[in-house]
PLY file of the C-alpha trace (Angstrom):
ply
format ascii 1.0
element vertex 109
property float x
property float y
property float z
element edge 108
property int vertex1
property int vertex2
end_header
-1.12 1.43 -17.76
-0.88 -2.24 -18.68
-3.73 -4.57 -17.85
-3.62 -8.40 -17.89
-6.85 -10.28 -18.52
-8.24 -13.41 -20.12
-8.09 -13.32 -23.90
-11.28 -13.00 -25.94
-11.95 -13.57 -29.63
-11.45 -9.88 -30.39
-7.83 -10.15 -29.15
-6.77 -12.84 -31.61
-5.57 -10.54 -34.40
-3.44 -8.61 -31.90
-2.07 -11.82 -30.36
-1.20 -13.09 -33.84
0.68 -9.87 -34.66
2.68 -10.04 -31.43
3.37 -13.75 -31.95
4.57 -13.20 -35.53
6.88 -10.43 -34.42
8.32 -12.26 -31.40
8.61 -15.74 -32.93
9.29 -15.24 -36.67
10.91 -18.66 -37.05
8.22 -20.73 -35.37
6.50 -23.45 -37.37
3.09 -21.78 -37.22
4.41 -18.38 -38.30
6.24 -19.99 -41.23
3.10 -21.90 -42.14
1.44 -18.52 -42.66
3.38 -18.21 -45.90
1.25 -21.03 -47.31
-2.00 -20.25 -45.51
-2.15 -16.63 -44.39
-4.58 -17.20 -41.53
-2.96 -20.35 -40.12
-1.55 -18.68 -37.00
-4.83 -16.88 -36.34
-6.63 -20.20 -36.73
-4.23 -21.90 -34.31
-4.83 -19.18 -31.73
-8.60 -19.46 -32.22
-8.46 -23.25 -31.70
-6.42 -22.69 -28.57
-8.82 -20.08 -27.24
-11.78 -22.38 -27.95
-10.19 -25.26 -26.01
-8.26 -23.47 -23.26
-9.76 -20.02 -22.76
-9.01 -20.23 -19.04
-5.27 -20.58 -19.83
-5.01 -17.76 -22.41
-4.10 -14.27 -21.14
-3.26 -11.01 -22.86
-1.54 -7.84 -21.74
-3.20 -4.75 -23.19
-2.30 -1.08 -23.06
-4.60 1.83 -22.17
-6.07 1.68 -25.71
-6.88 -2.03 -25.27
-4.20 -2.96 -27.84
-2.61 -6.37 -27.27
1.06 -5.89 -26.38
1.76 -9.35 -24.97
0.20 -12.72 -24.32
0.73 -16.03 -22.58
-1.05 -19.33 -23.00
-0.51 -22.89 -21.98
-2.26 -26.20 -21.82
-2.78 -28.64 -19.04
-2.07 -32.14 -20.25
-3.15 -33.05 -23.74
-1.05 -31.10 -26.25
-2.10 -33.58 -28.93
-5.75 -32.57 -28.54
-5.12 -28.91 -29.42
-2.83 -29.89 -32.31
-5.44 -32.28 -33.72
-8.13 -29.62 -33.40
-5.91 -27.08 -35.16
-4.97 -29.38 -38.06
-8.59 -30.40 -38.58
-9.67 -26.74 -38.77
-6.70 -25.90 -40.98
-7.34 -28.73 -43.43
-10.96 -27.68 -43.77
-9.90 -24.13 -44.66
-7.11 -24.85 -47.16
-7.80 -25.30 -50.88
-4.78 -27.62 -51.33
-4.08 -29.62 -48.13
-1.19 -31.50 -49.80
0.87 -28.30 -49.65
0.56 -28.30 -45.85
1.80 -31.87 -45.65
4.91 -31.09 -47.71
5.52 -27.89 -45.75
5.33 -29.84 -42.50
7.74 -32.49 -43.78
10.28 -29.96 -45.00
10.19 -28.03 -41.72
10.34 -31.16 -39.59
13.36 -32.55 -41.41
15.23 -29.21 -41.41
14.71 -28.82 -37.65
16.34 -32.19 -36.94
19.67 -31.21 -38.49
0 1
1 2
2 3
3 4
4 5
5 6
6 7
7 8
8 9
9 10
10 11
11 12
12 13
13 14
14 15
15 16
16 17
17 18
18 19
19 20
20 21
21 22
22 23
23 24
24 25
25 26
26 27
27 28
28 29
29 30
30 31
31 32
32 33
33 34
34 35
35 36
36 37
37 38
38 39
39 40
40 41
41 42
42 43
43 44
44 45
45 46
46 47
47 48
48 49
49 50
50 51
51 52
52 53
53 54
54 55
55 56
56 57
57 58
58 59
59 60
60 61
61 62
62 63
63 64
64 65
65 66
66 67
67 68
68 69
69 70
70 71
71 72
72 73
73 74
74 75
75 76
76 77
77 78
78 79
79 80
80 81
81 82
82 83
83 84
84 85
85 86
86 87
87 88
88 89
89 90
90 91
91 92
92 93
93 94
94 95
95 96
96 97
97 98
98 99
99 100
100 101
101 102
102 103
103 104
104 105
105 106
106 107
107 108
């Protein structure tokens, strides 16, 4: 039986696994190649800011098998929060800047 409920911190690893599998070409999944916990960190920032808009689907063993989240108005706020947390956790922040530039320019083609 599948149950849908609000996400909690303990769900973040499962959400990250599902997200990586379902969206392998997303910016945040690709960023994980430079900083292995970047997607987990993004999800944590999102949960911290918008816990009321973050839901998971879990199976009978409480394993995350799906998720949905959204934000109300200020997408920039969650992005700023994420980048601040990410920069504080990365030994070489310049690598993130170059990664962002290369991904941004390749997406515009």
